[in-house]
ROMI-654349 format. One record per atom (N, C-alpha, C): residue number from 1; residue in three letters; atom name; x, y, z. Coordinates in steps of 0.1 Angstrom, whole numbers, plus 2048, in hexadecimal, padded with zeros to 3 digits. Example, Ala and Ser with C-alpha at 12.3 -4.5 7.8 and 13.67 -1.06 7.14 Angstrom:
{1, "ALA", "N", {884, 7C7, 84E}}
{1, "ALA", "CA", {87B, 7D3, 84E}}
{1, "ALA", "C", {884, 7DF, 84E}}
{2, "SER", "N", {880, 7EA, 847}}
{2, "SER", "CA", {889, 7F5, 847}}
{2, "SER", "C", {881, 800, 84F}}
! end
This chain:
{1, "MET", "N", {E99, F22, 2BF}}
{1, "MET", "CA", {E8E, F21, 2C7}}
{1, "MET", "C", {E90, F15, 2CC}}
{2, "LYS", "N", {E8D, F10, 2D6}}
{2, "LYS", "CA", {E8A, F04, 2DB}}
{2, "LYS", "C", {E7F, F00, 2D8}}
{3, "ASP", "N", {E80, EF0, 2D7}}
{3, "ASP", "CA", {E73, EEC, 2D3}}
{3, "ASP", "C", {E6C, EE7, 2E1}}
{4, "TYR", "N", {E65, EE9, 2EE}}
{4, "TYR", "CA", {E61, EE4, 2F9}}
{4, "TYR", "C", {E5A, EE4, 2F7}}
{5, "LEU", "N", {E4E, ED6, 301}}
{5, "LEU", "CA", {E48, ED4, 301}}
{5, "LEU", "C", {E3F, EDE, 305}}
{6, "PRO", "N", {E2C, ED4, 304}}
{6, "PRO", "CA", {E27, EE5, 30D}}
{6, "PRO", "C", {E24, EE2, 318}}
{7, "LYS", "N", {E21, EEF, 31F}}
{7, "LYS", "CA", {E25, EF3, 331}}
{7, "LYS", "C", {E19, EED, 339}}
{8, "THR", "N", {E0E, EE4, 32E}}
{8, "THR", "CA", {E04, EDD, 333}}
{8, "THR", "C", {E07, ECE, 332}}
{9, "ASP", "N", {E10, ECB, 32E}}
{9, "ASP", "CA", {E14, EBB, 331}}
{9, "ASP", "C", {E21, EB8, 343}}
{10, "PRO", "N", {E12, EAD, 342}}
{10, "PRO", "CA", {E13, EA8, 353}}
{10, "PRO", "C", {E24, EA7, 359}}
{11, "LEU", "N", {E2F, EA9, 34A}}
{11, "LEU", "CA", {E3E, EA8, 352}}
{11, "LEU", "C", {E42, EB6, 359}}
{12, "TYR", "N", {E3C, EBE, 350}}
{12, "TYR", "CA", {E3E, ECA, 357}}
{12, "TYR", "C", {E3B, ECC, 36A}}
{13, "ASP", "N", {E31, EC5, 369}}
{13, "ASP", "CA", {E2F, EC4, 374}}
{13, "ASP", "C", {E3A, EBE, 381}}
{14, "ARG", "N", {E39, EB6, 37F}}
{14, "ARG", "CA", {E46, EA7, 382}}
{14, "ARG", "C", {E55, EB0, 383}}
{15, "VAL", "N", {E56, EB5, 379}}
{15, "VAL", "CA", {E64, EBA, 37B}}
{15, "VAL", "C", {E63, ECC, 384}}
{16, "ILE", "N", {E5A, ECC, 383}}
{16, "ILE", "CA", {E5B, EDC, 38D}}
{16, "ILE", "C", {E58, ED5, 39C}}
{17, "SER", "N", {E4D, ECC, 39F}}
{17, "SER", "CA", {E50, EC3, 3B0}}
{17, "SER", "C", {E5A, EBE, 3AE}}
{18, "ALA", "N", {E65, EB7, 3A8}}
{18, "ALA", "CA", {E73, EB7, 3AA}}
{18, "ALA", "C", {E7A, EC3, 3AD}}
{19, "LEU", "N", {E7A, ECD, 3A6}}
{19, "LEU", "CA", {E84, ED8, 3A7}}
{19, "LEU", "C", {E81, EDE, 3BD}}
{20, "GLU", "N", {E73, EDA, 3B9}}
{20, "GLU", "CA", {E6C, EE2, 3CD}}
{20, "GLU", "C", {E79, EDD, 3D0}}
{21, "THR", "N", {E7A, ED1, 3D3}}
{21, "THR", "CA", {E84, EC5, 3DC}}
{21, "THR", "C", {E8C, ECC, 3DF}}
{22, "VAL", "N", {E99, ED6, 3D3}}
{22, "VAL", "CA", {EA5, ED8, 3D4}}
{22, "VAL", "C", {EA2, EEC, 3D5}}
{23, "ARG", "N", {E9E, EEE, 3D6}}
{23, "ARG", "CA", {E9D, F02, 3D3}}
{23, "ARG", "C", {E9C, F03, 3E3}}
{24, "PRO", "N", {E98, EFD, 3EB}}
{24, "PRO", "CA", {E9E, F03, 3FA}}
{24, "PRO", "C", {EAB, F06, 3FB}}
{25, "TYR", "N", {EB1, EF6, 3F6}}
{25, "TYR", "CA", {EBE, EF9, 3F7}}
{25, "TYR", "C", {EC6, F03, 3EC}}
{26, "LEU", "N", {EBF, F08, 3E9}}
{26, "LEU", "CA", {EC7, F0D, 3DA}}
{26, "LEU", "C", {EC7, F1C, 3E6}}
{27, "GLN", "N", {EBF, F22, 3E9}}
{27, "GLN", "CA", {EB4, F2D, 3EE}}
{27, "GLN", "C", {EB8, F31, 3FE}}
{28, "VAL", "N", {EC1, F28, 3FF}}
{28, "VAL", "CA", {ECC, F2D, 40D}}
{28, "VAL", "C", {ED4, F2F, 40C}}
{29, "ASP", "N", {EDB, F2C, 3FD}}
{29, "ASP", "CA", {EE5, F33, 3F8}}
{29, "ASP", "C", {EE5, F41, 3EE}}
{30, "GLY", "N", {ED8, F41, 3F2}}
{30, "GLY", "CA", {ED6, F50, 3EA}}
{30, "GLY", "C", {ED7, F4F, 3DA}}
{31, "GLY", "N", {ED1, F46, 3D7}}
{31, "GLY", "CA", {ECD, F41, 3C9}}
{31, "GLY", "C", {EC1, F39, 3C8}}
{32, "ASP", "N", {EBF, F35, 3BB}}
{32, "ASP", "CA", {EB1, F2F, 3B7}}
{32, "ASP", "C", {EB2, F28, 3A6}}
{33, "CYS", "N", {EA6, F21, 3A4}}
{33, "CYS", "CA", {EA1, F21, 398}}
{33, "CYS", "C", {E96, F20, 391}}
{34, "GLN", "N", {E99, F20, 384}}
{34, "GLN", "CA", {E8A, F20, 37C}}
{34, "GLN", "C", {E8B, F18, 36D}}
{35, "LEU", "N", {E7F, F13, 36E}}
{35, "LEU", "CA", {E7E, F05, 364}}
{35, "LEU", "C", {E7C, F0E, 358}}
{36, "VAL", "N", {E84, F0D, 34F}}
{36, "VAL", "CA", {E7F, F14, 340}}
{36, "VAL", "C", {E79, F0F, 334}}
{37, "GLY", "N", {E7B, EFF, 334}}
{37, "GLY", "CA", {E76, EF4, 32F}}
{37, "GLY", "C", {E77, EE7, 32D}}
{38, "ILE", "N", {E70, EE1, 327}}
{38, "ILE", "CA", {E75, ED2, 327}}
{38, "ILE", "C", {E74, ECD, 318}}
{39, "THR", "N", {E80, ECC, 313}}
{39, "THR", "CA", {E80, ECB, 2FE}}
{39, "THR", "C", {E78, EB8, 303}}
{40, "LYS", "N", {E75, EB7, 2F4}}
{40, "LYS", "CA", {E6C, EAF, 2F0}}
{40, "LYS", "C", {E7B, EA3, 2EB}}
{41, "ASP", "N", {E89, EA8, 2F4}}
{41, "ASP", "CA", {E8D, E9B, 2F3}}
{41, "ASP", "C", {E95, E9A, 306}}
{42, "MET", "N", {E8B, E9A, 30D}}
{42, "MET", "CA", {E87, EA0, 319}}
{42, "MET", "C", {E99, EA1, 31D}}
{43, "VAL", "N", {E9C, EAE, 31D}}
{43, "VAL", "CA", {EA3, EB8, 324}}
{43, "VAL", "C", {EA0, EC2, 327}}
{44, "VAL", "N", {EA3, EC2, 336}}
{44, "VAL", "CA", {E9A, ECB, 33F}}
{44, "VAL", "C", {EA4, ED9, 341}}
{45, "ASP", "N", {EA0, EE6, 33C}}
{45, "ASP", "CA", {EA7, EF4, 33C}}
{45, "ASP", "C", {EA4, EFB, 346}}
{46, "VAL", "N", {EAB, EFA, 34B}}
{46, "VAL", "CA", {EAA, F08, 359}}
{46, "VAL", "C", {EB0, F13, 35A}}
{47, "LYS", "N", {EAB, F1A, 35F}}
{47, "LYS", "CA", {EB9, F29, 360}}
{47, "LYS", "C", {EBE, F25, 371}}
{48, "LEU", "N", {EC4, F2C, 375}}
{48, "LEU", "CA", {EC9, F27, 382}}
{48, "LEU", "C", {EC9, F3B, 388}}
{49, "LEU", "N", {EC4, F3C, 38E}}
{49, "LEU", "CA", {EC8, F4A, 394}}
{49, "LEU", "C", {ECA, F4F, 39F}}
{50, "GLY", "N", {ECD, F60, 3A3}}
{50, "GLY", "CA", {ED0, F65, 3AF}}
{50, "GLY", "C", {EDB, F5E, 3B0}}
{51, "ALA", "N", {EE6, F58, 3BC}}
{51, "ALA", "CA", {EF5, F54, 3C0}}
{51, "ALA", "C", {EF4, F4F, 3AF}}
{52, "CYS", "N", {EEE, F41, 3B6}}
{52, "CYS", "CA", {EEE, F34, 3A7}}
{52, "CYS", "C", {EF3, F38, 39E}}
{53, "GLY", "N", {EF0, F43, 399}}
{53, "GLY", "CA", {EF6, F42, 387}}
{53, "GLY", "C", {F01, F4D, 387}}
{54, "SER", "N", {F04, F4F, 38D}}
{54, "SER", "CA", {F14, F54, 38C}}
{54, "SER", "C", {F23, F4B, 398}}
{55, "CYS", "N", {F1B, F43, 3A0}}
{55, "CYS", "CA", {F23, F3A, 3A8}}
{55, "CYS", "C", {F2C, F30, 3A0}}
{56, "PRO", "N", {F34, F2E, 3A2}}
{56, "PRO", "CA", {F44, F25, 39B}}
{56, "PRO", "C", {F40, F16, 39E}}
{57, "MET", "N", {F38, F13, 3A8}}
{57, "MET", "CA", {F30, F09, 3AC}}
{57, "MET", "C", {F25, F04, 3A4}}
{58, "SER", "N", {F1D, F0C, 39D}}
{58, "SER", "CA", {F16, F0A, 397}}
{58, "SER", "C", {F12, EFC, 38F}}
{59, "THR", "N", {F1D, EFC, 389}}
{59, "THR", "CA", {F18, EF1, 380}}
{59, "THR", "C", {F18, EDD, 387}}
{60, "LEU", "N", {F21, EE3, 392}}
{60, "LEU", "CA", {F1B, ED5, 39B}}
{60, "LEU", "C", {F0F, ED7, 3A1}}
{61, "THR", "N", {F0C, EE5, 3A1}}
{61, "THR", "CA", {EF9, EE3, 3A8}}
{61, "THR", "C", {EF2, EE0, 39F}}
{62, "LEU", "N", {EF8, EE7, 397}}
{62, "LEU", "CA", {EF1, EDC, 387}}
{62, "LEU", "C", {EEF, ECE, 387}}
{63, "ARG", "N", {EF9, EC8, 389}}
{63, "ARG", "CA", {EFD, EBB, 382}}
{63, "ARG", "C", {EF6, EB3, 394}}
{64, "ALA", "N", {EFE, EB6, 39A}}
{64, "ALA", "CA", {EF9, EA8, 3A8}}
{64, "ALA", "C", {EEA, EAF, 3AE}}
{65, "GLY", "N", {EE6, EBB, 3AD}}
{65, "GLY", "CA", {EDC, EC1, 3B7}}
{65, "GLY", "C", {ED3, EC0, 3AC}}
{66, "VAL", "N", {ED0, ECB, 3A4}}
{66, "VAL", "CA", {EC5, ECD, 3A0}}
{66, "VAL", "C", {EBD, EBF, 392}}
{67, "GLU", "N", {EC7, EBA, 38B}}
{67, "GLU", "CA", {ECA, EAF, 386}}
{67, "GLU", "C", {EC1, EA2, 385}}
{68, "GLN", "N", {ECA, EA2, 393}}
{68, "GLN", "CA", {ECD, E92, 398}}
{68, "GLN", "C", {EB9, E94, 3A2}}
{69, "ALA", "N", {EB8, EA3, 3A3}}
{69, "ALA", "CA", {EA7, E9E, 3AB}}
{69, "ALA", "C", {E9C, E9D, 39E}}
{70, "ILE", "N", {EA4, EA0, 393}}
{70, "ILE", "CA", {E99, EA4, 38E}}
{70, "ILE", "C", {E96, E96, 385}}
{71, "LYS", "N", {E9F, E91, 381}}
{71, "LYS", "CA", {EA5, E7D, 377}}
{71, "LYS", "C", {E9E, E76, 37E}}
{72, "LYS", "N", {E9F, E7D, 390}}
{72, "LYS", "CA", {E9D, E6D, 398}}
{72, "LYS", "C", {E8C, E6B, 39A}}
{73, "ALA", "N", {E82, E79, 398}}
{73, "ALA", "CA", {E79, E75, 397}}
{73, "ALA", "C", {E70, E75, 38D}}
{74, "ASN", "N", {E78, E79, 385}}
{74, "ASN", "CA", {E76, E79, 374}}
{74, "ASN", "C", {E82, E70, 367}}
{75, "PRO", "N", {E81, E61, 36D}}
{75, "PRO", "CA", {E8C, E5A, 360}}
{75, "PRO", "C", {E89, E5D, 357}}
{76, "GLU", "N", {E84, E64, 353}}
{76, "GLU", "CA", {E7E, E65, 343}}
{76, "GLU", "C", {E86, E72, 33E}}
{77, "ILE", "N", {E8F, E7A, 346}}
{77, "ILE", "CA", {E93, E8B, 340}}
{77, "ILE", "C", {EA7, E84, 342}}
{78, "ALA", "N", {EA3, E84, 336}}
{78, "ALA", "CA", {EB5, E83, 332}}
{78, "ALA", "C", {EBF, E8C, 337}}
{79, "ARG", "N", {EBD, E99, 338}}
{79, "ARG", "CA", {EC9, EA3, 341}}
{79, "ARG", "C", {EC3, EAF, 341}}
{80, "VAL", "N", {EC7, EB4, 34B}}
{80, "VAL", "CA", {EC4, EC5, 34E}}
{80, "VAL", "C", {ED2, ECA, 349}}
{81, "GLU", "N", {ECC, ED8, 344}}
{81, "GLU", "CA", {ED2, EE0, 343}}
{81, "GLU", "C", {ED3, EF3, 347}}
{82, "SER", "N", {EDD, EF5, 34A}}
{82, "SER", "CA", {EDB, F08, 349}}
{82, "SER", "C", {EDC, F11, 33C}}
{83, "VAL", "N", {ECA, F17, 33B}}
{83, "VAL", "CA", {ECF, F20, 335}}
{83, "VAL", "C", {ECB, F2E, 339}}
! end
């Protein structure tokens, strides 16, 4: 099991806010994403849902969309991973 920051950490709210900015674009194509946790190494784990979970372009969506939005709002984040 991964060692996640507590959900009460203020970083969670900031990451969720960043996800909210990309969520409408994912939902237009029948997908979505869910925050799973943030590790102490500043890696954000997300779960791609719906169409995003099985789309061949999901890696591009994760890197160019979700990760960029999160890192732009939270520069301390090292990377975003799909779990």
